[in-house]
C-alpha positions, 0 to 999 in steps of 0.5 A, spaced: 714 679 647 721 681 650 726 676 647 730 672 653 737 675 651 734 682 652 730 681 658 737 678 661 741 684 659 735 689 662 735 685 669 743 685 669 743 692 668 738 694 673 742 690 678 748 694 676 745 700 677 742 698 684 749 696 686 751 703 685 751 709 691 745 713 691 748 719 688 752 716 683 745 713 680 743 720 677 747 726 677 741 730 678 740 726 685 739 731 690 741 730 697 737 733 703 740 736 709 737 740 714 738 747 718 734 748 724 735 755 728 730 760 731 728 764 725 722 768 730 722 770 737 728 773 741 734 769 738 731 770 731 737 774 729 742 769 730 738 764 726 738 769 720 746 769 721 746 761 721 741 761 715 746 766 711 752 762 712 748 755 711 745 758 704 752 760 702 755 754 703 750 750 700 751 754 694 758 754 694 759 746 695 754 745 689 757 750 684 764 747 686 761 740 683 757 738 688 758 731 692 763 728 687 763 721 690 756 721 688 756 723 681 756 730 682 749 730 687 747 737 689 745 738 696 738 741 698 737 745 704 731 744 708 730 749 713 726 749 720 724 754 725 725 753 732 720 758 735 722 761 741 721 755 746 724 748 747 718 745 746 717 748 739 724 747 737 722 739 739 716 740 735 719 743 729 725 737 729 719 732 729 715 735 723 722 735 720 724 728 721 717 725 719 716 730 713 723 729 710 725 721 711 731 721 707 735 727 710 742 725 711 744 730 716 743 737 719 745 743 723 743 747 729 739 749 733 744 755 736 741 756 743 743 750 747 737 749 750 734 748 743 739 744 741 738 739 747 731 738 745 732 738 737 738 732 738 733 728 742 729 727 736 735 727 731 739 722 735 733 717 735 732 718 727 740 717 727 741 723 723 748 726 724 747 733 727 752 738 728 752 744 732 756 750 735 752 750 741 756 750 748 752 746 753 756 740 756 750 737 756 749 736 749 755 731 748 754 728 755 748 724 754 752 718 750 749 720 743 752 717 737 750 722 732 751 729 735 757 733 734 759 739 737 764 743 734 765 749 739 769 748 745 764 746 751 761 751 756 766 748 761 772 748 757 771 755 755 770 757 762 776 754 764 780 757 758 777 764 759 779 765 767 786 765 766 786 768 759 782 774 761 787 775 767 793 774 763 790 780 758 789 784 764 796 784 766 798 784 759 795 791 759 799 793 764 793 793 770 793 790 777 791 783 777 783 783 778 781 780 785 773 781 785 768 779 779 761 779 779 756 775 774 750 777 771 747 771 767 740 768 764 738 761 766 739 758 759 743 752 758 749 755 755 750 760 761 749 755 766 754 751 763 759 757 762 759 759 769 758 752 773 766 751 773 767 758 775 763 758 781 765 750 783 772 752 785 775 756 778 774 763 781 777 761 788 783 757 784 784 764 780 784 768 786 778 771 785 772 773 789 765 773 787 761 779 789 754 777 786 751 772 781 745 775 778 740 770 774 734 772 770 729 768 765 729 771 758 726 775 755 729 781 760 724 786 762 728 791 766 735 791 767 735 796 773 736 791 779 741 787 776 746 793 774 744 797 780 747 791 784 753 791 780 754 798 781 753 798 788 758 792 789 764 795 784 767 789 782 774 789 778 770 786 772 764 783 770 762 777 767 755 778 763 752 772 760 746 773 757 744 769 750 739 774 746 741 781 743 735 785 746 737 783 753 745 784 751 742 791 749 738 792 755 744 790 760 749 794 756 745 801 755 743 800 763 750 800 765 751 806 760 746 810 764 748 808 771 755 810 769 759 804 769 760 802 762 765 797 759 770 803 758 770 804 766 768 797 768 771 791 764 766 787 761 767 780 759 761 776 755 760 769 752 757 768 745 757 771 738 750 774 739 755 779 743 758 781 737 753 781 732 751 787 727 744 787 730 747 789 737 751 795 734 744 797 731 740 796 737 745 798 743 749 803 739 757 803 739 758 807 746 755 802 750 759 796 746 766 800 746 771 795 750 766 789 751 770 783 751 767 777 748 769 769 749 767 765 743 769 759 739 770 761 732 771 768 728 773 769 721 781 771 720 786 774 716 786 767 712 779 767 710 779 774 706 776 771 700 770 768 704 769 774 708 769 779 702 764 774 698 760 773 704 759 781 705 757 782 698 752 777 698 749 778 705 750 786 706 753 784 713 759 788 715 763 782 718 763 775 718 762 772 725 761 766 729 754 764 727 755 764 719 762 762 719 760 755 723 754 754 719 758 755 713 763 750 716 758 745 718 755 744 711 762 743 709 763 737 714 757 734 712 760 735 704 767 732 706 763 726 710 759 724 704 765 724 700 768 719 705 762 715 705 761 715 698 753 714 699 747 718 702 746 714 708 745 717 714 749 712 719 755 711 714 755 719 714 755 719 721 761 714 721 765 718 717 764 724 721 767 719 727 773 717 723 774 724 720 781 728 722 783 733 717 786 740 717 784 741 710 777 743 707 772 744 712 777 745 717 779 751 714 773 754 717 774 753 724 779 756 729 784 751 731 784 749 724 783 741 725 776 737 725 777 731 729 771 729 734 773 725 740 768 719 743 763 724 745 762 728 739 766 734 741 771 737 736 778 735 739 782 741 741 777 746 740 780 753 742 778 759 745 777 766 741 776 773 744 774 779 740 773 786 743 769 791 741 774 797 738 771 803 735 765 800 733 767 793 730 769 786 734 776 785 732 780 779 734 785 780 740 786 773 742 789 768 740 795 773 739 798 770 733 791 771 730 789 778 733 787 784 729 788 789 735 791 789 742 786 788 748 784 794 752 783 793 759 781 799 763 782 798 771 775 799 774 773 805 777 771 805 784 
């Protein structure tokens, strides 16, 4: 029979143990975090790049001692594939939530259309969710648990127009007067062009000659590019979302005699600056293409870039991998602030976060703070340009690796 004093001591010990934060009860405790991205279908390459950044972040965080506020608890990454449709993405999120009830946070789902579907599920489950997706709709729904680290599509469009015109004039060219848009109908491009066609172009003194929209995947780029060639705008906004479509469009421009070296091309999104696009399209169709995006590696991240390149075999560290890497560091910082592996308290910590250290070092602008909608405050626009087979930063100028090239369109 257990003595009364021994039993009392045991009960007191159990009570004290229960009062500790989850991770502090045992250093070996794992904290589950999720990544949902397309790993099959036309957006699989971008999902793979996010996965590479995510896995590196988890390894780096755990190697540095895990979550110190929780006794060194390690992060465990759970990965799910969205597939190639919003319906499949939502199904993947529902399975994840059902199978992993102790998730404390997650990241994804790259394509804005997928992110909109996935976050309907994660919001109901009260899982703090970080995304680089651009669509304004993601954080316009009054959700509490969704956080957007990129400047939204509307904001990028607002910043892109004057910035592009400034780059053109800085290159010594006459201010463009006409433009055309070729885009797909997924959420991010729709969000990106909306403020332009609703007055932004007119305000900037630009005439829109045509707006051509297609449903991905694209089977034939000929009619789209033929229309652009016939109209001869001063520059072209090229806004697809999938590498195969990027390649088809740019190769067709080359074939029809209007490559980016003769007709300035401005795209949006990191898929237009991936090694995969270089492999499938070749360097010539890409030369001089400008890409507006939300994040890119800088000279201050030399060690991270070199370690990433050695680990993955990739030729550079771009937005998809860098954002995924930074997102898990945000979750790490929030867990340290919360001091408990509780998804609601982790979300509250992200809402309170305002830092220029730790996770902030992996995002353009160097600050992680979110507004009441879940949008990162002062998230800037970054522009890279394909020059000599590499996407190099040309804006902001204080972080630029090269000067922008703008060749007047040949009429």
